[in-house]
matplotlib code that plots the C-alpha trace (Angstrom):
import matplotlib.pyplot as plt

x = [-25.8, -27.3, -26.1, -25.5, -27.5, -25.8, -23.7, -27.3, -28.6, -25.1, -25.7, -28.9, -28.1, -25.4, -27.3, -29.8, -27.1, -25.7, -29.4, -29.8, -26.0, -25.6, -22.3, -21.4, -19.4, -18.1, -17.4, -16.1, -15.8, -15.2, -11.5, -10.2, -12.9, -10.3, -8.1, -8.4, -11.1, -14.4, -16.7, -19.3, -22.1, -25.0, -23.1, -22.6, -21.4, -19.2, -19.7, -21.9, -19.4, -17.2, -15.4, -12.8, -13.9, -10.6, -7.3, -5.3, -2.1, 0.3, 0.1, 0.1, -2.6, -5.9, -9.1, -11.2, -14.1, -14.1, -15.5, -13.5, -12.0, -8.3, -8.0, -10.4, -7.8, -5.0, -6.3, -7.1, -3.4, -2.1, -4.0, -1.6, 1.5, 1.2, 1.2, 0.3, 3.6, 3.1, 2.2, -1.8, -1.3, -3.8, -6.3, -8.1, -11.4, -14.0, -16.5, -19.7, -17.1, -16.1, -12.6, -10.4, -8.0, -10.0, -10.8, -9.3, -11.1, -10.2, -6.5, -6.8, -8.5, -5.9, -2.9, -1.6, 1.0, 2.7, 6.9, 7.3, 5.3, 7.0]
y = [-127.5, -124.9, -125.2, -122.1, -120.5, -120.1, -122.9, -124.9, -122.9, -124.1, -127.9, -128.1, -126.0, -128.6, -131.4, -129.9, -129.8, -133.1, -134.7, -133.2, -133.6, -130.2, -128.8, -126.0, -122.6, -121.8, -118.3, -115.9, -112.6, -113.2, -111.8, -114.3, -115.1, -114.2, -116.6, -120.0, -121.7, -120.3, -120.4, -123.5, -124.1, -122.8, -120.6, -121.7, -118.4, -118.4, -114.6, -115.2, -118.3, -115.2, -115.5, -116.3, -119.1, -119.8, -117.5, -118.1, -115.8, -117.5, -120.8, -118.6, -120.6, -119.4, -120.7, -118.6, -119.8, -120.3, -117.0, -114.3, -111.4, -111.7, -108.5, -108.8, -111.9, -110.0, -107.6, -109.6, -111.3, -107.7, -106.2, -109.1, -107.8, -111.0, -111.5, -114.3, -116.2, -115.1, -112.6, -113.6, -111.0, -108.6, -108.5, -104.8, -104.5, -107.4, -107.9, -106.7, -103.2, -104.0, -103.7, -106.6, -109.2, -111.5, -114.3, -117.2, -119.8, -118.6, -117.9, -121.4, -122.7, -120.7, -121.8, -118.6, -117.7, -114.8, -114.9, -114.5, -118.0, -120.0]
z = [-71.3, -73.4, -77.5, -79.4, -82.0, -83.8, -83.9, -84.2, -87.2, -88.9, -88.5, -89.3, -93.1, -93.0, -92.4, -95.1, -97.6, -97.0, -97.4, -100.7, -101.9, -102.3, -102.1, -99.7, -100.2, -96.7, -95.9, -93.1, -93.7, -98.0, -97.3, -100.3, -102.5, -105.7, -103.8, -105.9, -107.8, -108.3, -105.8, -106.1, -103.6, -101.7, -98.9, -95.4, -93.6, -90.2, -89.8, -86.7, -85.4, -83.5, -80.3, -78.6, -76.3, -74.3, -73.1, -71.1, -71.4, -68.8, -71.0, -74.2, -75.4, -76.7, -78.5, -81.5, -83.1, -86.7, -87.4, -85.4, -87.2, -86.9, -85.7, -82.9, -82.0, -82.4, -80.8, -77.2, -77.6, -77.3, -74.3, -72.6, -74.5, -77.0, -80.5, -83.3, -84.2, -87.9, -90.2, -92.2, -95.3, -95.3, -98.3, -98.4, -98.6, -98.2, -100.9, -98.9, -98.0, -94.5, -93.7, -95.0, -92.7, -92.8, -89.8, -88.3, -89.7, -93.6, -92.5, -91.4, -94.8, -96.9, -95.2, -95.1, -92.5, -93.6, -93.7, -89.8, -89.3, -86.4]

ax = plt.figure().add_subplot(projection="3d")
ax.plot(x, y, z, "-o")
ax.set_aspect("equal")
plt.show()
């Protein structure tokens, strides 16, 4: 089995930071940088760790990587007439100027599910 080069690079960055006892600041799109306390640590970007790795529409089960934009996940579900059973909030534009909406990992990390959560 071949290892994903993006994942391998992230694993190496985590190992190096652990050896140096350097904290990491884990980020996806940066849409929730304003949320919570100050950002501390060496940036660890999960933005490239994206994509849907498994989707079984008849079973209503989907597995997405942490850096997957929520919009990408919602579009894939919509193709099969499905949707997320909650409404993660949208925070406008990301600090880099891209469209807001955030990533799967950011939504989980921030614990934001919106008013319709199951």
